N, C-alpha and C positions, 0 to 999 in steps of 0.2 A: 251435358254433365260428364266430367271425366271419369273414366273407369279406373278403379283400383287395379294395379297390375295383378293382384291376387284374386280378382273377381272376374269371371268370364262375362263377356258382353251379352251372351244368351245362355239360357239354361241348357245343361247337357246331362245325359245319363250314360257315362262311359261304362263299357263292360268291365267288370272286375272279376278277379279269380274267385272261385268258390271258397278256396282256403282262406283268402283274406276276409271275405264276407263272414265266414263262419267264426273267425276269431272274435269279431266284434259282436256278432249276433248272439254268441254264446253268453254274452253279458245281459241279454234280455231287454234290449232297447231298440226302437225302430222309428221310421217316419217316411214322408213322401212330399214332392212338390217341385218348384223352380224359382229363380231369383235374378237380381241385377244390382248395380252399384250406385253409391251416392257420394258426392264430394264432401270433404270435411270442412268444418268450421272450427276455428280455434276455440278451445274450452279450458276449463280448469283441470289441473292434473289431479291424480288420485293420491292416496296416502303413500308415503314413501316406504319402501321395503327396508327391513332392518339391515344394517351394514354387517359384513362378515367380521367375526371377531379377529382382533389383531393377533398375529402369531407371537407366541411367547419366545423370550430369548434367555440364553443361559447367563447366570450371574458370574462375574469374574471371581477367581479364587482369591482368598485373603493373602496378603503379602506375607512372605516368609520372615520369621524372626530368628531362625536358627542360623549358625555360621555356614559359610559356603562349603559344600562337601568337597572332600579330597578327590583327586582324579580317579582313585580306585573305587570310590563309592558310587553306585549307580544313581542317576538322577531320576526323579519322578517324571512321568510324562506331562507335557504342558497341558494346561486346562484349555477347553475349547474357547474360541474367541467369543466374547459376549455379543458381538454384532452379527454372528452367523445365525440366520433364521432356522427354525426347526424345519425339517423336510416334511412335505405334505404326506399325510397318512390317511388311509381309508380305502374302501373297496374300489374307488375310481382313480387311485394314485397312478400317475403315469399316463393318464388319458387326457386328451384335449377336446374340449367342446366349444364350438362357436355358437353364440346366440345372436340372432339378427333381428333387432326390434324393427318391425315394419314402419316405413315412412319416417317422417321427422316433423315435430310440432311446428317448425318454421318453414316448411316447404311452401305453404301458401303465400309466403312473402317473397318467394324466389321463383316465380312461375317461368320466367325465361330460362333459367338454369335447369330446372327439372323437366322442362319440355324438350330439352336437347335430345336428339336421337342418339342411341348407343347400339352397338352391334351385339346381338344375343346369339349369334351363330347362324340361325336359320332365317333371321329377319332383323329389322331394327325396331326399337321401341323407345318410349320416353325414358330419360335418365331415372326418374322416380315419379311418384304421384303424391297427391296430398293425403290420400286415404279418406276415410269416412268419419262419421261422428254420430253420437246419439242425437235424438231430437232436442235434447237440452243443451247440446254443445260440448259434450265430453269427447274430445278428439281421439280417434283410433291411435294416433301416434303417441299420445300420452298413456293410453292403456298399454300399448306394446312395450314402452320403456319401463313402466311400473312392473309388469309381469316379468320382464327380462331381468330386472334387478332382483326380484324375489327368486327367480329360477337360478340366477348366478349364486346366490347365497346357499341355496339347497345343494347345488352341485359341488361347490367349494367345500362344504361341510363333509362331503364324501371323498375329498382329496383330489377332485378333478381340477385341471387348469382350465379356466374359463376366459374366453375372449369375447367381447362385444364388438359388433361391427361399427357401432358408434355409441356414445354414452352421453348424449346431450351436449357434445363438445363441437358440433358442426353447425354452420348456418343453414345448411340444407343437405339433403341426401344422407349417405352416399348413394351414387348411382347403382342400379341393379347389377351391372357388370362388376363394379368394384366390390360390392357385397359378396359376390361369388368368389372373387380373387382372394379376399381376406381369409375365407375358409380354406381355399386351396393352398395358400401360402403357409398357413398354420399346420397343414397336413392334419386337419381335424379328424378325430375319430367319428364325430357326428356334428351336424349343423342343423339347427332348428330356427326357422324364420317365424316370428310371432306376429299374428295379425288378428283382426276382427272384421267380420263381413259387413257389407252395406246393402242388404237386399230389402225386399218389401216386408212390411209388417205381416205377421202370420207365418213367415219363414223363420224357423227356429233351429237351434242346435249347432254343434260344431262339426267341422270336417277337416281331415288332414289331406294335404295335396302332395302327391307323389310325382317324381319325374317320369315322363314317358321316354321310350327309346328314341333318341334324337341324335342325328349326326349331320353336321354342316358347319363350315367355317371353324370357329374355335369351339364349337359345341360337339361333345361326344359323351353321351350318358351311358354307354354300353356297360361300363364297369360298375356303375353305381345304382342302376335300376333295381337289382335284386336286394342289395343291402339297404337301400332307402325304403323299399317296401317293408322289409322286416322292421326297420326303425319306426316307420309310420304306423304300422299295424299295432306295435307294442304301445306307442303313445296313445293311439285311439282307445284301445282297451282300458288302459290305466287312467286315462282322462275321465272316462265314464265312472270308474270306481271312486276317484278322488273328488269329483265335482257333482256327481249325480245327474249331469246333463246328458241328454240323449244325442245320438248322431243326427246330423242334419236331416230335416224332413223335406228338403228341396234340392239337395245335391248329393250324389253318391249312392243312390239306390238303397238306402237304409244301412249302409255299411260304415259310414263315417269316413270313407276313403274316396278320393277323387284323383284321377291321373291326368296331367296336363303337359303339353309340349310348347306352350306359348310364354312361359315365365323365364326371363333371363337368369334369375337367381338359381333356378334349377338346371337350365340348359347348359350353363357355363361351369357348373360345379364338377369337380373331379373327385369329390369326397361325398360320402352318404349325406343326403340333405333332404329335408321335407319342410313344408309350410304347415302351420296350423291356424285355421280360422276358428277362434275360440267361441264365437257366437255371432249373432246378428245384431249390430248396434241399432238398427232401425226398427226392431221389434221391441215393444215396451217391456215384455216379460224378460227377454234376453238382456235388454239394456239395464234392467234392475239388477241383474247378476253382474254384468260387466262393470258397473259403477260401484260395486260393493268391494271394499278392501278385503273383507273376509273371503269372498268368493274368488277374488284374484289370487289370494294365497293358495286356495285349493287348486286353481288352474295351474299355477306354477308347480305345485306338488305333483299333479297328474303328469305334466310334461317331464318333470325330473324323474319320476318313477319309470316312465317309458324309456327315457334315455339310459337310465341306469340298467334297466332290464336288458336293453339292446347291447350295451357295452359289456355286461357280465356274461352275455350269451345264454 
């Protein structure tokens, strides 16, 4: 069974700083345990997120009916072009956020392509993986795209420029190295990769994956480890508040945070970036949440709140 790139092959309990743990524990939720991954099956997608409102445009000025003014008479300034869009406004104006919906619903149709090895700096890994699914067949890739659409709407409403690494417009992928390059090229202020886990039943809750200090080949996370931890800690705390979900009871030692050095999407990033595993698709209680459109909206809100908090400082 193929492992999701965002799911470790064996359980780990990495050491985390007391400050990061205290941030999430202060919200009063906790857990314990260990887990593993499952391969996805294609399934029906979730409810579509609302589209962002179209930007308003200025109306053209009415035609003049008065005679042409004499050279000595000052002319009125020209009216704005009716085709010029209004400038974005809001607390996140001028900020760029890249959202990376994990996997692709059609990856299972392109196994040769996604199995191709790519360089992640310290080693080589598959271009991408299929992801997991609920026992009823709701694919992780459909979940991640749905939450990403909702998240985009929320961030755009605050004035942010939002870029998706893909938007249902590719046959497979993109590969994990390309996903990192998209955020780097955009010089994003923050990047969040949206996922859901595929562990054993009984393992519940969310966790945020942070980049470890890594240097090798094209990978050098030295400048993003600190900012990414700040971003991830804020997302974890505000995800609890928005969704009511507890941090993972099987990864992260009750903090909702996990640090990894084997993910190409983090290793190759030159801008602050984290992954979030929103829940465990193979646990029936978590699956009931992940397949609920109302809960997915809360998940998007929690992630948006964390990003906004980070960008506002």
